[in-house]
C-alpha positions as CSV (number, residue, x, y, z in Angstrom):
1,M,93.1,-187.7,14.8
2,G,96.7,-188.8,15.0
3,I,98.4,-191.8,13.4
4,T,101.3,-194.0,14.6
5,P,104.7,-194.0,12.9
6,Q,103.9,-197.5,11.6
7,Q,100.6,-196.3,10.0
8,F,102.5,-193.3,8.4
9,E,105.0,-195.6,6.9
10,Q,102.3,-197.9,5.5
11,L,100.6,-194.8,3.9
12,Q,103.9,-193.8,2.3
13,N,104.3,-197.3,0.8
14,R,100.9,-197.2,-0.7
15,L,101.6,-193.9,-2.4
16,R,104.8,-195.2,-3.8
17,A,103.1,-198.3,-5.3
18,P,102.5,-198.3,-9.0
19,K,99.0,-197.6,-10.1
20,R,97.0,-200.3,-11.9
21,V,95.9,-199.1,-15.3
22,V,92.9,-200.7,-17.1
23,S,93.5,-200.8,-20.8
24,P,90.9,-200.6,-23.6
25,V,90.0,-203.7,-25.6
26,L,91.5,-202.4,-28.9
27,D,94.8,-201.0,-27.6
28,S,97.1,-202.8,-25.2
29,G,94.2,-204.2,-23.4
30,Y,94.4,-207.6,-25.0
31,R,98.2,-208.1,-25.0
32,S,98.1,-210.9,-22.5
33,A,95.2,-212.5,-24.3
34,A,97.2,-212.3,-27.6
35,N,100.0,-214.2,-26.0
36,A,97.7,-217.1,-25.1
37,H,95.0,-217.0,-27.8
38,A,95.8,-215.1,-31.0
39,V,92.8,-216.5,-32.9
40,I,89.4,-216.5,-31.2
41,L,86.2,-218.1,-32.5
42,G,82.9,-216.7,-31.3
43,I,79.6,-218.6,-31.8
44,D,76.1,-217.4,-31.4
45,P,74.2,-220.7,-31.5
46,S,70.7,-221.1,-33.0
47,L,69.1,-224.0,-34.9
48,R,68.1,-222.0,-37.9
49,G,70.8,-219.3,-37.9
50,T,74.0,-220.0,-36.0
51,G,76.3,-216.9,-36.2
52,Y,80.1,-217.4,-36.2
53,G,83.0,-215.0,-36.2
54,V,86.8,-215.5,-36.1
55,I,89.2,-212.7,-35.2
56,R,93.0,-212.5,-34.8
57,L,94.3,-210.2,-32.2
58,A,96.6,-207.6,-33.8
59,K,97.4,-203.9,-33.9
60,P,96.0,-201.3,-34.5
61,H,92.8,-203.4,-34.2
62,P,91.9,-207.1,-34.3
63,Q,91.6,-208.6,-37.8
64,T,88.5,-210.4,-38.9
65,L,89.3,-213.7,-40.5
66,A,85.8,-214.9,-41.1
67,H,82.2,-214.3,-40.1
68,G,78.8,-215.4,-41.3
69,T,75.6,-217.3,-40.5
70,I,74.9,-221.0,-40.8
71,V,71.4,-220.8,-42.2
72,C,69.0,-223.8,-42.1
73,P,65.6,-223.7,-43.8
74,A,62.5,-224.1,-41.6
75,T,61.6,-227.2,-43.5
76,W,64.7,-229.1,-42.4
77,E,64.6,-231.6,-39.6
78,H,66.5,-230.7,-36.4
79,S,69.0,-233.5,-37.1
80,R,69.8,-232.2,-40.5
81,C,70.4,-228.7,-39.1
82,L,72.7,-230.0,-36.4
83,V,74.7,-231.9,-39.0
84,K,75.1,-228.7,-41.1
85,I,76.2,-226.7,-38.0
86,A,78.7,-229.3,-37.1
87,G,80.1,-229.6,-40.6
88,T,80.4,-225.9,-41.2
89,L,82.1,-225.3,-37.9
90,R,84.6,-228.1,-38.5
91,D,85.5,-226.5,-41.8
92,I,86.0,-223.1,-40.1
93,L,88.3,-224.7,-37.5
94,K,90.4,-226.4,-40.1
95,Q,90.9,-223.2,-42.1
96,H,91.5,-220.7,-39.3
97,R,92.7,-222.9,-36.4
98,P,91.5,-220.9,-33.4
99,S,92.7,-222.0,-30.0
100,V,89.7,-220.7,-28.0
101,C,85.9,-220.8,-28.6
102,V,83.5,-218.4,-26.9
103,V,79.7,-219.2,-26.9
104,E,76.8,-217.2,-25.8
105,G,75.8,-218.0,-22.2
106,L,72.5,-219.5,-21.4
107,F,69.5,-217.2,-20.9
108,F,66.0,-217.7,-19.5
109,A,63.7,-218.4,-22.4
110,Q,60.0,-217.9,-21.9
111,N,59.3,-220.8,-24.2
112,L,60.6,-224.1,-23.0
113,Q,60.6,-225.6,-26.5
114,T,62.8,-222.6,-27.7
115,A,65.2,-223.2,-24.9
116,L,65.5,-226.9,-25.8
117,I,66.1,-226.2,-29.5
118,M,68.7,-223.6,-28.6
119,G,70.4,-226.1,-26.3
120,E,70.7,-228.6,-29.2
121,A,72.5,-226.1,-31.4
122,R,74.7,-224.9,-28.5
123,G,75.6,-228.5,-27.6
124,T,76.5,-229.3,-31.2
125,A,78.8,-226.3,-31.4
126,M,80.5,-227.1,-28.1
127,V,81.1,-230.7,-29.1
128,V,82.8,-229.6,-32.4
129,A,85.0,-227.2,-30.5
130,A,85.9,-229.7,-27.8
131,E,86.8,-232.3,-30.4
132,A,89.3,-229.9,-31.8
133,G,90.9,-229.3,-28.4
134,L,89.8,-225.7,-28.0
135,E,89.3,-224.1,-24.7
136,I,85.6,-223.2,-24.4
137,Y,84.2,-220.2,-22.6
138,E,80.7,-218.7,-22.2
139,I,79.8,-215.1,-21.7
140,A,76.3,-213.9,-20.8
141,P,74.5,-211.8,-23.6
142,R,74.1,-208.7,-21.3
143,K,77.8,-208.9,-20.4
144,V,78.8,-209.0,-24.1
145,K,76.7,-205.9,-24.9
146,Q,78.1,-204.1,-21.9
147,A,81.6,-204.8,-23.0
148,I,81.1,-203.8,-26.6
149,V,78.4,-201.1,-26.6
150,G,78.6,-200.0,-22.9
151,Y,74.9,-200.9,-22.3
152,G,73.7,-204.3,-21.3
153,A,70.3,-204.0,-23.1
154,A,71.6,-202.7,-26.4
155,Q,69.8,-203.6,-29.6
156,K,71.3,-205.9,-32.2
157,L,71.8,-203.0,-34.6
158,A,73.9,-201.1,-32.1
159,V,76.0,-204.2,-31.5
160,A,76.5,-204.7,-35.2
161,K,77.6,-201.0,-35.8
162,M,80.0,-201.1,-32.9
163,V,81.5,-204.4,-34.1
164,Q,81.9,-202.8,-37.5
165,R,83.7,-199.9,-36.0
166,L,86.0,-202.0,-33.7
167,L,87.0,-204.3,-36.5
168,N,87.2,-201.7,-39.2
169,L,84.7,-203.5,-41.4
170,P,83.3,-201.9,-44.5
171,T,79.7,-202.7,-43.6
172,P,77.9,-203.9,-40.4
173,P,77.9,-207.7,-40.1
174,A,74.6,-209.6,-40.2
175,P,73.0,-209.7,-36.8
176,D,73.9,-213.3,-35.8
177,A,77.5,-212.9,-37.1
178,A,77.8,-209.6,-35.3
179,D,76.8,-211.2,-32.1
180,A,79.5,-213.9,-32.6
181,L,82.2,-211.4,-33.4
182,A,81.1,-209.4,-30.3
183,L,81.6,-212.6,-28.2
184,A,85.1,-212.9,-29.5
185,L,85.9,-209.3,-28.8
186,A,84.4,-209.4,-25.4
187,H,86.6,-212.5,-24.6
188,A,89.7,-210.6,-25.7
189,Q,88.7,-207.7,-23.5
190,E,88.1,-209.8,-20.4
191,N,91.3,-211.7,-20.8
192,G,93.4,-208.6,-21.6
193,R,92.8,-206.7,-18.4
194,Y,92.5,-207.2,-14.7
195,T,88.9,-208.3,-13.9
196,F,87.0,-209.7,-11.0
197,S,84.6,-211.5,-13.4
198,A,86.6,-213.6,-15.8
199,P,84.7,-215.6,-18.5
200,K,83.4,-218.9,-17.4
201,R,85.2,-221.9,-18.9
202,I,83.0,-224.8,-19.8
């Protein structure tokens, strides 16, 4: 089948065009994100165990500034837990001054009561971040696992071990803290490369 001179010229122009290169999260892949948000706070909200993780984008790998779990005993009232979550996150914000916050996206819980309780913790975390003027994004749990482990149904242990490796930590973080750090890393990855599915800002 023949082609016209105009089609031939268009084909040549395509071949001369520079190729788009997708960079990995821990190399040059987060350069553009580093320019906008050098310090990222990830939050995995839960009433009894909210995980948090703060990273600074750097070379050869991101630096971990803080991570942990805000633990509330089962005997505490919900209101007391929410106060502790808010107070701890405010202290973290004052100390590390992130410019962006990433929270785990909503998921379909089989138990309505569980979903409501999770929403209370999530809302508290978002209010604290919004008060501090942070941009707030959410990423679905499966998308985080896909970005960090390469498998959307990965177990928590696999996520923790990969986070340990990516951040060059001496030991794997606790499960909730690992999920929070994974959120921060996934946000850096999504903002550091060309993507059709950018994180949802909320």
